[in-house]
N, C-alpha and C positions, 0 to 999 in steps of 0.2 A: 271849086272849093268843096271839100267834104263837109258834111253837116257838122261833124264834131269839131272841125277846125275853127268854126265860129266861136267856140267856147274855150279856145286855147290861144287867142290872139294876144300877143304880148303888149301891144299898144293899148288895147282895151283894158287889160289887167292893170297896167300902170295908171290908167285913168281912174279905175275903180279904187285902187289903193290911195290915190290922191284925194278922191272924194271921201274915203274913210278917214284920212288924216284931217281933212277939213271939218268933218262932222264930229270927230272925237274931241270932247271938251278937255282942254288943258288942265292938268291937275287931278283928273279923274281916271281911274283904272277900270277898264272894261274886261271882264273875264267871261268867255263863252266856251262851253264844252261842246265839242263835236262828238256826238254819241256814237256814230257809226265808224267802224274801222275802215270802210271805204273812203271816208272823208280824211281820216288820219293818213292813209296811204297817199291821197291826192295832195294833201298839205305838205308832206315830206317830199314827194316826187317833184312838185313844181316850186318848192321853196316859198310857199305863200306866206309863211311867218316873216320871212325877210322883207316882204313888201309892206307889212303892217307897221303902224307907228308903235313905239315902245309901250304906250299905255293901252293898247288893244292886244290882249293875250288869248291864245287858244289853249284849252285844257283838253287833254285826251281822256276819253271816257271808256266805258266797258263794252263798246259795240262790236266785238268780235266773238261769234258763238264758240269758236274753238277755244278762245282765251277764257271765257267765263265759265266753261264747264268744269266743275270741281273734280279734284282727283278721285274722289270716291266713286263718281259715276264712271270715270274711265277705268277704274279698277274692276267695276262690275262688268264692263265690256271685255276686259282681258280674261276674266274668269269665264265669261260666255265663250270666248274664242277658243279656250283650252278644253272645252267639252268635246268628247269624241263624236265624230261624224257630224260636226257642225261647221258651217261656213259663215264667217262674219264678214259682211260687206260694209266697207267704211269709206268715207271721203279720205283722200290722201293725207291731209294735214293731221288728222287725228292719229295716224299711225306713229307720228314722231313726237307727240306730246309726252313729256316725261312724267312719271308718277312713281314716287317711292323707289327710284332706281330702275323702274321697269317702263315698258311701253308696249303698244300693240306690235311695233316693228320687232322688238325683242321676243315677244310671244310668238311671232311668225317664225323667227329664227329657231325657236325651240320646237317648232313643228306644228303650231296652231295654223289652221287654214284661214288666214285673213286675206281678203281680196280688196284691192283698191278699186273703187267705182267713182264715176263722175256724176251719176244720177241714180235715183232709186229704180228707174226702169232696168238698169243693169242688174240690180239685186233680184228683181222679178225674173229676169232671164236666167240667172243662176238657179233659181228655184225650179224653173221649167226644165233646165238641162240636168238637174240632179235631184230627181224625185225621191231618191233613197237617202238624201241628206237634209238636215234642218238648215235653212238659210235665214239668217237674222240680219236685217238692215239696221245699222247704227245711225239713227236719225238725229241730226243736230241742226240748229239754225234758228233764226228768228222767224217772224211771220212770212218772210219771203219764201222759204223752203218748205213751209208746212203744207200748203195745198198739194204739191206733188206727192208728198207722203200719204195724204188722205186719198188721192186718186189711186195710188198703188195698193192701198189696203182694200179699197172697193174692188179693184180689178182682181186682186188675189182671191177674194170671196167669189166673184163672178166666175172665175176660171177654176175654182175648186183647188187652189194651191194650198193644201193643208200643211205643207212644209215651210211656209213663209211666215215670218213674224217680224215685228219692229221693236227695237229698243228705243223708246221715245225720249228725246231730250230737247224738244222744241220749247223755246222760251219766248217771253212776251216783252216787247220794248217799252210800252207806256208804264208798266209796273216798275221796271228798273229805273226809269227817269224819276218817277215819283219817289222811289226809295232813296235815290241820291239826294233829292231835295228835302226829304223828311228825316234823314239821319240826324239824330240829336247830337252826335259827336263829329259831324262833318267838319273837316279842317279846310275845306275848299269853299270859298265864297264865289258864287256864280251869279251872273247877271242874265244868263239865258243859254239856250241850246241851239246848235245847228242840228236840225232834226233829220232823221234817216231818209234816204231816197227810196231804195228798193222796198223797204218795209212799208213805206207810205203808199206805194203803188197798190199794195194789197189792202191795207187797213184804212187808207185815206188820212185826212188831217183831223177829222172829228175826234178820235180817241185822245188826242193830246190836249184838247180844250179844257177839260176839267182840271187837269194837272196845272196848266198855265194859270188858270183862274185861282186855284186853291193856294198856289205858292207864289203868285205874282211874279212869274218869270216868263220872259219872252221866249218864243220858239219859232224858228224859221226853217221850214223843210227845204233842203237844197239838193240839187243834182251833184254829180261827182266831178264835174269838170272845174278847172281853176276859176273860170269866171262865175260859175254857179256859187262856189264857196265864197268868193269875194263879195258878190252881190248879197249873199245871205248875211255876211258880217256887216255890211253897210246897213241893211234893213234892221239888224239887231241893234246897232248903235243908235239908229234913229228912234227905235222903240224906247230904248232906255232914256234917251234925251227927252222924249216927250212924256215919260212916265207911264207908258203903256206896257201891258204884259199880255200879248195876244199870240195866237198861232197864225203865222203867215206862210204862204206857199210860194217860194221862188221857183220850184220845179213844176210849174203849171203844165209843161208839155207832157208830163207823165202822171201827175198826181192830182186827184180830185178830192173833194171833201169827204165823199162817201166811199171811195176806194173801189176795189173789185168785188162787187156783191156776190158774184158766182163763186169766187174763191172763198169768200167768207162763209158762204153757205156750206161748201164742202167741208171746211174745217169744223164748223159747228156740228155737222152731222157725225163726224168720225172721232172728234176729240172732245175732251171736257177739261175745264181748268183744274189744276192741282191745288190743294189747300195751301201747300208750301213747297218751295223748291230751293235748293242750295245753289248760290252763285259764287264763283270765285271772286273774292274782293268785296262783295256786297252782303254776303251772309244768306240766311234763310229768309226768303221773301214770300209773302202771302200772294196767292193768285198770280204768280209770275211765270208759270209754265203750263204746259198741256200734257195730259195723259190720254191714252186711248180710251174712248168711252166704253162702258160696260157691255153694250150691245155688239162691240167689235173686239171683245176681250180674247177671242180665240186667235187674234193676230197680235196680241200684246206679249212680247218676249218676257217682260217682268212677271206676268201671270203664268205663262207657259212653263218657264224654267224656275219659278219660285225664287226670284232674285230678291236679295235683301240689301238695304242701304249700307253703304260704306262711308266712313269719314277718314280722310287721309290729309296730312299736312303737306304743304308745298316745301320745296327745298329751302333750308334755313337762310341761305344767302340771297334767294330770289325775292325781289320786291314787286312781283307781278301784281299781287293783290292791291297794293297801294297805287300802282300805275293805273289799274282799272278803275279805282275810285277817283282818280284825278289828283291824288295827294302827292304823288311823286312823278317826275318825268323819267323816261327810260335812262337817260344819261346820269341820273342821280343814283342809280343802283351801282354798287361797288363792283359787281361782276359783269356789268354790261360791256360788251365788246372785248372782254378779256376771257374769263372762264365761260361766259355765256355768249354764244354766237349762233347764227342760223345753222351752222354745221354741227354745233354741239350745244343745243339749247338746254338750259336749266329750268326754264319756265315756259308756259304756253305762249306768252306774249312775244317770244322770240321765234315761234314756230310758224304761225300763220302769216301770210303776207299782209293781212289786215291788222295784225297785232302791232301795237305802238312800238315795241322794241325792234321788231323785224323791219318795220318801215323806216325808223330812224337809222338803223344800222345799214340797211340796203342803199339808202340815198346819202349816207355820210353826213347827216344833219347834226351829228354829235361832235364832229372833228374840230370845228372852230372853237367850241367851248372847251374841249379837252386841251387843245393847244394853248388857249389863253390861261387855263388853270395851271398848266405846267410852267408857263413863263412867269406867272405871278409868284 
């Protein structure tokens, strides 16, 4: 048996689902938000919602870094890419995200030198191979991808790569969770969160404790396999039933309370918290993102190229912002699966495989509801 097979056992999954059904109090509705897009993907792929009782509901959250990056920041990247003698290195998903009828892919078609990379090391390699060109790495992601960016900046200075810089868009998970809970106009009642897995391997479980205590909401960190998610849901139901609001760790095989201290040290050395940062769907949040620290400013693309902030609206028909807040489900959007598909996305949630819209579309989780609606 492969190690991962233990966490995909159908019999054990049905047993956990039965335990959840027994634990869920009749007449009470439990609403849990999975923050991470990886969990959204697993829930859609394995049909986990179909195993849960009707009164245990999963709400999709903003946990996809491609999805939450606002259009204005993407427009800044497009403007960077169109500068002469500049190479913009970006993860592939960002190339297809639409903004005001444009995208990095369209900019490349117009002649911009946009290169798809799988890791920041590839951007460093581009800078080494092209000393006559400016190379900018379009850095996005939560705490998981931030340490490699810090290592790359340190390495660029050590090697004297003066033509390398980073357009930094790294964002912070606990701040977003707190913002969702603190929003005065929140239309979604939540009983707790399925906490992120990969992020928590870096930051640990400790950073969520203050938020859980302040808002009296349970949070269970879970792995990405189906049994991980179901076990986390059972732990959340039990917390709610007992009136507890604690941070628990289902993903003990990879996450500790303190996390990866070396990675945290690297991030603290190279980055500094931004006073505010715009999130698609959540608005402008305080201390929710990182900027390159002043002592490393010679590798900061925003400083090097004097970039200014942009504010752009999403497509009028796209409800990605509401999906990211948990106020709408993908299939509630009028253009979902019709005008908006992975081949022709109108919003960011349909681009990334971790986006809620793309996950639901790819695994057909919208079809039964659509058919029922037509027959009604």
